[in-house]
Structures are given as structure tokens and as C-alpha cells.
C-alpha positions in Angstrom: 34.4 7.8 -10.3 36.0 5.0 -12.3 39.7 5.5 -11.8 39.6 9.3 -12.2 41.9 11.1 -9.8 39.9 14.1 -8.5 43.2 15.9 -7.6 44.6 15.6 -11.1 45.7 18.8 -12.7 43.5 19.9 -15.6 45.3 20.8 -18.8 43.8 23.5 -20.9 44.4 24.5 -24.4 45.1 28.2 -24.1 45.2 30.5 -27.1 47.1 33.5 -28.3 44.0 34.8 -30.0 42.5 38.0 -28.5 39.1 39.4 -28.0 39.3 43.0 -29.3 36.6 44.3 -26.9 38.2 42.3 -24.1 41.5 44.0 -24.7 39.9 47.4 -24.6 37.9 46.6 -21.5 40.8 45.0 -19.7 43.1 48.0 -20.3 40.3 50.5 -19.4 39.7 48.6 -16.1 43.4 48.5 -15.3 43.7 52.2 -15.9 40.6 52.9 -13.7 41.7 50.5 -11.0 38.3 48.7 -11.2 37.7 45.7 -8.9 36.8 42.6 -10.9 33.6 40.8 -10.1 33.4 37.1 -11.1 30.6 34.7 -10.5 29.4 31.1 -10.7 28.0 30.5 -14.1 26.4 27.2 -13.3 23.3 26.0 -15.1 21.1 25.7 -12.0 19.1 28.4 -10.2 21.9 28.9 -7.7 24.4 29.7 -10.5 21.8 32.0 -12.2 21.3 34.0 -9.0 25.0 34.4 -8.5 25.4 35.6 -12.1 22.5 38.1 -11.8 23.9 39.4 -8.5 27.4 40.0 -10.1 25.7 41.8 -12.9 24.0 44.1 -10.4 27.2 44.8 -8.5 29.1 45.9 -11.6 26.8 49.0 -11.7 28.5 50.2 -8.5 31.8 52.0 -8.4 34.6 50.7 -8.4 33.4 47.3 -9.7 33.4 45.8 -13.2 32.5 42.4 -14.5 35.4 40.1 -15.2 35.4 37.2 -17.7 36.5 34.0 -16.2 36.8 32.3 -19.6 39.5 34.7 -20.6 41.1 34.5 -17.2 41.5 30.7 -17.6 42.1 30.2 -21.3 43.7 33.4 -22.5 46.2 34.0 -19.7 48.1 36.8 -21.5 45.0 38.9 -22.4 44.3 42.3 -20.9 41.2 40.9 -19.1 43.3 38.2 -17.5 46.1 40.6 -16.6 43.5 43.0 -15.0 42.0 40.2 -12.9 45.3 38.8 -11.8 46.8 42.2 -10.9 43.8 43.8 -9.3 44.0 44.9 -5.7 41.2 42.5 -4.9 38.8 40.3 -6.8 35.2 39.6 -5.7 33.7 36.2 -6.5 30.1 35.2 -5.9 29.8 31.4 -5.9 26.3 29.9 -6.3 26.6 27.5 -3.4 28.8 25.7 -0.9 30.5 23.6 -3.6 32.6 26.7 -4.4 33.4 25.5 -7.9 34.7 28.8 -9.2 36.4 29.6 -5.9 38.4 26.3 -6.0 39.4 27.1 -9.6 40.4 30.7 -9.0 42.4 30.0 -5.9 45.0 28.5 -8.2 45.1 31.5 -10.5 44.5 34.6 -8.3 46.4 35.3 -5.0 44.2 33.9 -2.3 44.7 37.0 -0.2 43.1 39.1 -2.9 40.2 36.7 -3.6 37.1 37.6 -1.7 34.6 34.8 -1.9 30.8 34.8 -1.2 28.5 31.8 -1.1 25.2 33.2 -2.3 23.2 30.2 -1.2 24.2 30.8 2.4 22.6 34.2 2.2 19.2 33.4 0.8 19.0 29.7 1.7 16.3 28.6 -0.8 15.8 26.5 -3.9 17.8 23.6 -2.6 15.3 21.2 -4.2 15.2 23.0 -7.6 17.7 22.8 -10.4 16.2 24.6 -13.4 16.2 28.4 -13.1 13.0 28.6 -15.1 11.3 26.8 -12.1 11.6 30.1 -10.2 9.7 33.1 -11.6 11.9 35.7 -13.2 10.7 38.5 -10.8 11.6 36.3 -7.9 15.1 35.4 -9.3 15.8 39.1 -9.7 14.6 39.9 -6.2 16.8 37.3 -4.7 19.8 38.3 -6.8 19.3 41.9 -5.7 19.3 40.7 -2.1 22.5 38.8 -2.7 24.1 41.9 -4.4 23.1 44.1 -1.5 24.5 41.7 1.0 27.8 41.5 -0.9 28.1 45.3 -1.3 27.3 45.8 2.4 29.9 43.2 3.4 32.5 44.8 1.2 31.6 48.3 2.5 31.8 47.2 6.1 35.3 45.8 5.6 34.1 42.2 6.2 36.2 41.4 3.2 39.4 42.7 4.9 39.3 39.8 7.3 40.5 36.2 6.8 37.8 33.6 6.4 37.8 29.9 6.8 37.2 28.1 3.5 33.6 27.0 3.2 34.0 23.2 3.0 31.0 22.2 5.2 27.7 23.8 5.9 28.7 24.4 9.5 31.6 26.6 8.4 29.5 28.9 6.3 28.2 31.1 9.1 29.8 34.3 7.7 28.8 33.5 4.1 32.3 34.4 3.0 35.1 32.1 2.2 38.7 32.5 1.5 
């Protein structure tokens, strides 16, 4: 990697600017004790399926979609406050790389962060990158399956247990990390 230290801390330019609808939504979600749902937003099919699954879950009580952009770059916003102070936070990562999980473990209390590796559930598309290479109907069906799996896991208290971080394929047996 040409002299780049992979463990080096990333410095972000935060802002004091606010998103008006984000402030309304964050305060509303705090008041209603909503559980934030975050997801991988990667450009590949795996990120797209995780994103679609998160958008399905937000339609169920007591879940609501969280904005990871505000969480990271607008740390004093109501959205960020809601996510950081929520009783638990659900994260659907697109694959075993756990890009968002590794980021959020440094922002959200690890005990509250419930991580799911979507790919370990559906185990397809490992040779495909572009989400357009999978028909839209199929993407939605797989995302629905992931959403059902996450909700079922949360409802069966799977999320209440400690999980080993998913660093290798062999450790992904439960599909959850954390």
C-alpha cells in the first residue's frame, strides 16, 4: 500500500451546519425510543442488498433508518445524538469485510451495536460487483430475505448474546458479529 499505515486514524472535517429535517427526525426518534438501523452503502451488489434490507426493516416498529453520514461528520446533530444514545443500534453490513462495523465500533458502544453480515445469509453474487447485473426483482427478493432474517434474529433475542467479530469466513457461522 505504498507506505500507508492501515491503522492510522482518519481525520474528518466535521461541521456545525445542521440538516433541518435531520434535526426533526433525530429528535422525534429520540422521543419515540426508535432503534436506529444503519447499513453498508457500498457500490456493489452486496452493499445494495444490505441497503435495501435496512430500508425494509425501518417499516417495522420500533426501527427507524439512521444516517451514517451525519453520525460521522455532524457529531453534535440530533441524528448523531439519537444513534449514539440509543439502547441498541442495528447494522447490516454487506459482507465479511464489515467496513461500516469497523467504523462504527469506534463511535457507538460495542455492547449496543448489533452487526449482521448479509452475505453470510444469502451467500450469492460473490463473482458480481455491479448491482445492475442482478435483476431488480431478484435484488428485492434477496433483500427481503435478509430483512426477515435480521428481524427474526432480533425477535428471538439472538442479538442479546455476545458474538465473535467476523474476521474470517469460518467465524461467520451465526451471521452476526459484534
